C-alpha positions in Angstrom: -58.0 67.9 263.5 -58.7 63.6 263.4 -56.5 62.3 261.1 -59.2 59.8 259.7 -61.3 63.7 258.9 -58.1 64.7 257.3 -57.8 61.5 255.0 -61.2 61.1 254.2 -61.7 64.9 253.1 -57.9 64.3 250.9 -59.4 60.8 249.3 -63.0 62.7 248.9 -60.9 66.0 246.7 -58.8 63.5 245.1 -61.2 61.4 243.6 -63.9 64.9 242.6 -60.9 65.9 240.7 -60.2 62.9 238.5 -63.5 62.7 238.0 -64.1 66.5 236.5 -60.5 65.8 234.6 -62.2 62.2 232.8 -65.4 64.0 232.3 -63.3 66.6 230.9 -61.3 64.8 228.7 -64.1 62.7 227.3 -66.2 65.9 226.4 -68.8 65.2 228.1 -70.8 67.2 230.4 -74.2 67.6 232.1 -75.1 70.2 229.3 -76.3 69.8 225.5 -73.1 69.6 223.9 -74.2 69.5 219.4 -71.9 68.8 217.3 -72.3 69.7 213.5 -70.3 67.7 210.8 -71.1 67.1 206.6 -71.6 63.9 205.6 -72.0 64.1 201.2 -72.4 65.7 198.5 -74.4 63.7 195.5 -73.5 64.0 192.8 -69.2 65.5 193.3 -69.0 66.6 191.0 -72.1 68.4 190.7 -72.9 70.2 187.0 -74.5 73.8 186.4 -78.2 73.5 186.4 -78.4 70.1 188.1 -79.8 69.3 191.4 -77.1 68.2 194.7 -77.9 66.1 197.9 -76.1 67.7 200.6 -76.3 66.1 204.0 -75.3 66.7 207.4 -75.0 64.5 210.5 -76.1 66.1 213.6 -74.7 64.5 216.9 -75.2 65.6 220.7 -71.9 64.8 222.5 -73.1 66.3 225.9 -74.9 64.2 228.4 -77.6 66.6 228.1 -80.5 66.4 226.2 -81.0 69.4 223.8 -84.6 70.1 222.8 -85.9 71.9 219.8 -83.0 71.4 217.5 -83.1 73.9 213.9 -81.0 73.8 211.4 -81.0 76.5 209.2 -79.0 76.2 205.0 -78.2 79.8 203.9 -77.9 79.8 200.1 -76.5 82.1 198.1 -75.7 82.4 194.4 -75.5 79.7 192.3 -77.3 77.7 195.1 -80.7 78.5 195.7 -82.9 75.3 197.6 -84.6 72.9 195.2 -87.6 71.5 197.5 -88.1 71.6 201.4 -87.7 74.2 204.0 -84.3 76.5 204.7 -85.4 75.3 208.7 -85.2 71.7 209.5 -86.9 70.6 212.9 -84.5 68.2 214.3 -86.6 67.9 217.5 -85.2 66.9 220.7 -81.8 65.1 220.1 -80.9 62.7 223.3 -77.2 63.3 225.3 -74.4 61.1 223.7 -76.5 60.4 220.5 -74.0 60.3 218.1 -72.8 58.0 215.4 -75.1 56.3 213.8 -77.6 58.2 216.0 -77.2 61.1 214.9 -80.5 62.8 212.9 -79.2 63.3 209.3 -80.1 66.6 207.6 -81.2 66.3 204.1 -81.0 69.8 201.8 -81.9 69.4 197.9 -80.1 72.8 196.2 -80.7 73.6 193.0 -77.0 74.8 190.8 -77.9 78.2 188.4 -76.9 77.3 185.0 -74.4 79.9 184.7 -72.7 78.6 187.2 -68.6 78.9 187.0 -66.6 75.7 187.7 -64.8 75.2 190.4 -66.1 75.3 194.4 -68.4 77.1 196.0 -69.4 77.9 199.8 -72.6 77.1 201.3 -73.3 78.2 205.0 -75.5 76.8 207.6 -75.9 77.7 211.2 -78.0 75.7 214.1 -79.4 76.7 217.1 -80.9 74.9 220.2 -84.3 76.2 221.5 -84.8 79.8 222.0 -81.2 80.5 221.8 -78.6 82.5 219.7 -78.1 81.2 216.5 -74.7 79.3 215.8 -73.1 79.9 212.5 -70.6 76.9 211.3 -67.4 77.4 208.8 -68.6 77.5 204.9 -68.3 74.0 203.0 -67.0 73.7 199.7 -69.5 72.2 197.4 -67.6 71.3 193.5 -69.3 72.4 190.2 -67.7 70.9 187.2 -69.5 69.8 183.8 -68.9 66.6 183.5 -67.3 66.2 180.4 -65.4 69.0 179.4 -66.4 70.0 175.6 -64.4 70.8 172.6 -66.8 71.3 169.6 -66.1 71.4 166.3 -68.4 74.1 164.6 -67.5 74.0 161.4 -65.2 72.5 158.6 -64.5 74.8 155.3 -62.2 73.2 152.4 -61.2 76.0 150.2 -61.7 75.5 147.4 -64.8 72.9 148.1 -63.3 71.1 145.3 -59.7 69.8 145.1 -58.4 69.7 141.5 -55.7 66.8 141.4 -52.4 68.1 141.6 -53.6 71.2 143.3 -53.1 72.4 146.4 -56.4 73.3 149.5 -56.5 74.9 152.7 -58.6 72.5 155.5 -60.0 75.8 158.1 -60.7 73.5 161.0 -63.2 75.9 163.9 -63.4 74.3 167.6 -65.4 76.0 170.4 -64.6 75.2 173.8 -68.1 74.6 175.4 -67.1 74.4 179.0 -67.4 76.4 182.0 -63.4 76.2 182.3 -60.4 76.5 180.6 -58.7 73.4 178.0 -55.6 73.6 177.5 -52.9 71.5 175.4 -55.7 71.3 172.4 -53.9 69.2 169.9 -55.7 68.3 166.3 -53.9 66.2 164.3 -55.0 65.3 160.0 -53.8 61.6 159.8 -53.2 61.4 155.7 -50.5 58.2 156.2 -52.9 56.1 154.2 -51.9 54.9 151.1 -55.1 55.6 149.8 -54.9 59.3 150.6 -53.9 61.4 147.9 -52.8 64.4 150.0 -49.5 65.9 151.7 -49.5 68.7 153.7 -47.9 71.8 152.5 -45.4 74.4 154.6 -46.6 72.5 157.4 -46.9 69.5 159.8 -50.5 67.4 160.8 -50.2 67.9 163.8 -50.9 70.9 165.3 -50.8 72.5 169.1 -52.8 75.2 171.2 -51.9 76.2 174.2 -55.3 76.7 175.8 -58.5 78.1 175.2 -61.2 80.0 177.3 -64.8 79.1 178.4 -66.5 80.4 174.7 -63.9 80.9 172.9 -63.2 79.8 169.6 -60.2 79.2 167.9 -59.1 78.1 164.5 -56.5 75.5 162.8 -55.8 76.0 159.2 -54.0 73.3 157.4 -52.7 73.5 153.5 -52.6 70.0 151.6 -51.6 69.1 148.1 -53.4 66.7 145.7 -51.4 64.1 143.7 -51.8 64.5 140.1 -52.8 60.8 139.5 -56.0 61.9 142.2 -59.1 60.3 141.7 -61.9 62.2 141.4 -64.1 61.5 144.8 -64.7 61.9 148.2 -62.4 60.8 150.8 -61.8 60.6 154.4 -59.3 62.1 156.3 -58.9 61.0 159.8 -59.2 63.8 162.7 -58.1 63.3 166.3 -58.1 66.3 169.1 -56.8 65.7 172.3 -56.6 68.0 175.4 -56.6 68.4 179.1 -59.5 70.5 181.4 -58.2 72.7 184.0 -57.8 69.9 186.6 -55.5 67.9 184.2 -58.0 65.0 183.1 -57.1 64.3 179.4 -59.3 64.3 176.6 -59.8 62.7 173.0 -62.6 62.9 170.5 -62.2 61.5 167.1 -64.0 62.7 163.8 -64.0 62.1 160.0 -62.9 65.3 158.0 -64.2 64.9 154.1 -62.0 66.5 151.1 -63.5 66.0 147.3 -61.1 65.7 145.1 -62.0 66.1 141.1 -62.3 69.1 138.8 -65.0 70.6 136.0 -64.8 68.0 133.0 -63.4 69.7 129.8 -65.5 67.9 126.7 -64.0 68.8 123.4 -67.4 68.5 120.4 -66.1 68.0 116.0 -67.4 66.7 113.3 -64.6 63.8 113.0 -65.7 62.2 109.4 -68.9 63.3 106.9 -69.8 61.5 104.1 -72.0 64.3 103.2 -69.9 67.3 100.9 -73.1 69.1 99.1 -76.3 70.7 99.9 -78.9 68.2 98.4 -76.9 65.6 99.1 -77.4 62.7 102.1 -75.3 60.9 103.8 -73.0 60.1 107.7 -71.9 62.7 109.6 -70.1 61.4 112.4 -69.5 63.4 115.6 -66.6 63.1 118.2 -66.8 63.9 122.0 -63.3 64.0 123.7 -62.9 64.0 127.2 -59.6 66.4 127.9 -60.3 66.7 131.5 -58.6 64.9 134.7 -62.0 63.9 135.8 -63.9 61.6 134.3 -67.5 61.8 132.4 -70.5 59.5 133.3 -73.7 59.6 132.0 -73.3 61.0 128.7 -76.2 61.8 126.8 -76.8 63.8 123.1 -79.4 65.0 121.0 -79.4 66.9 117.9 -82.1 69.5 117.4 -83.7 69.5 114.3 -83.3 72.6 111.9 -84.5 74.2 108.5 -81.4 73.5 107.0 -81.2 69.3 107.3 -83.8 66.7 108.0 -82.1 63.7 110.7 -83.0 60.4 109.1 -81.7 58.3 111.8 -82.3 58.8 115.9 -82.2 62.0 117.1 -81.0 61.3 120.5 -77.9 59.4 121.1 -76.2 57.7 124.9 -72.9 57.4 125.0 -72.5 56.5 128.3 -68.9 57.3 130.6 -66.2 59.0 129.0 -62.6 58.4 131.0 -60.3 60.7 131.0 -58.2 61.4 127.9 -60.3 59.0 125.9 -63.6 59.5 123.7 -67.4 58.3 122.1 -68.7 59.1 118.8 -72.5 59.5 117.7 -73.4 59.0 114.3 -76.5 60.6 112.1 -77.6 60.4 109.0 -78.5 63.2 107.4 -80.5 64.7 104.0 -78.9 68.1 103.6 -81.5 70.7 101.7 -80.4 72.9 99.2 -79.4 75.6 99.8 -77.8 75.4 102.8 -74.9 76.8 104.3 -71.8 76.1 103.7 -70.4 76.0 107.2 -73.5 74.2 109.0 -73.7 74.1 112.5 -74.9 71.4 113.8 -76.8 72.3 117.4 -77.0 69.0 120.2 -77.8 69.2 123.2 -75.8 67.3 125.7 -76.3 66.5 129.9 -73.4 64.7 131.8 -72.3 64.6 135.4 -68.7 64.4 136.7 -67.2 62.0 138.6 -68.5 63.3 142.0 -72.2 63.6 140.2 -72.1 67.5 139.6 -74.3 67.4 136.7 -73.9 69.6 133.4 -75.8 70.3 130.6 -75.5 72.5 127.4 -75.8 72.7 123.6 -72.6 72.5 121.4 -72.4 73.8 117.6 -70.1 71.5 115.5 -69.8 72.4 112.1 -70.4 70.8 109.3 -68.5 72.0 105.9 -70.3 72.4 102.9 -68.7 73.0 99.3 -70.2 73.7 95.2 -68.9 71.5 92.6 -66.0 73.3 91.9 -64.4 73.3 95.1 -65.9 69.7 95.8 -63.6 69.3 92.5 -60.6 70.7 93.4 -60.1 69.0 97.2 -61.1 65.7 95.8 -64.0 64.7 97.2 -66.0 64.5 93.7 -65.5 64.1 90.1 -65.5 66.4 87.1 -68.9 66.2 85.4 -67.8 64.3 81.5 -71.5 65.2 80.1 -69.9 69.1 78.9 -67.2 67.0 77.3 -69.1 65.1 75.4 -71.3 68.0 74.7 -68.9 69.9 73.2 -67.7 66.6 70.9 -71.1 66.1 69.8 -70.8 70.2 68.7 -67.8 69.4 66.5 -68.9 66.4 64.8 -72.4 68.0 64.2 -70.6 71.3 62.9 -67.7 69.7 60.9 -70.9 67.4 59.2 -72.5 70.2 58.8 -69.2 72.1 57.3 -68.3 68.5 55.3 -71.6 68.6 53.2 -71.7 72.1 52.5 -68.5 71.8 51.1 -69.2 69.2 48.7 -72.3 70.7 47.6 -70.4 73.6 46.7 -68.4 71.4 44.7 -70.8 69.5 42.3 -71.8 73.0 41.4 
């Protein structure tokens, strides 16, 4: 064989082999070659019950044109199509139509309201013309509530009003409203302020719960004691709650717990002084109102009711105002006591007042006015003995003596 022919065939073979190698390495053939890539999830993550936009890039890395390209999404729970068709017709994609020239396919997907937080798979497939569908590996869609929520559902104080110097219990109830567990839940009641008359009993102010499952309700209980010198009012105790979601994100929320301090007022009433000792006379009666309790009394109003045993000569109603703890106020009434009144005469008085927390009280009291007959009054020294009796006796003695004297003298003359 001619050497030139052999050399020419050899060079052509090398050139053909090189062309095949370069073409194989660059992935470019004379046929279409569809490549589908996941581009984005908006928002990421998406909340249960919301709409998410999913985008894919469809490219043709081959040299031949791909005619009638179709892309189909296959949504399963918790996904449903929100708008548009499941199958999108992308038309023709020319050879080497890649990168910024690629075709973007957009799907709007609805997430079920009860979807569990985490990642859920969604499937997609494509085909060219009437060829068989080619299913791709599933894509992970991230689902998560934007803010993990631990809600304080109730706060109970037992008793509702804690008396100074007494103990009470604060129960905090919390519920996990997220769809995933919450971990390392710490609750803290800050009683460090000098303005708060509280101290913890048999426990610390900071307590911890390891984990709360989705929808679970938990409780934390604090026993507190109130200082004996605490003023009756509502005190605000700062509450801080910190916790972590299942991804390790930290959360903190602050709140206020109101604790009412106070007690039922102890109001004692009695007749302090009186210038009236007997029925059928008039005078002044002083009624004393003593606050023996630990809480102050406000807006004290008193009214003496009319009675058949006496007649009120002064104002029936009197406003005494505030009566502090361990203090008193007095009300004076001018009365005429009817003849025949009872020796222990009740004075029915209607009283109304409020405690330091504006709880209103009303009741009727009946302080007793003691009356005496003449003999009793003389014995206790509130009245003097009646001198007319002695005068009458003296007159009788004198009259009798004069009568006897003249009668004796008349007999003597005879």
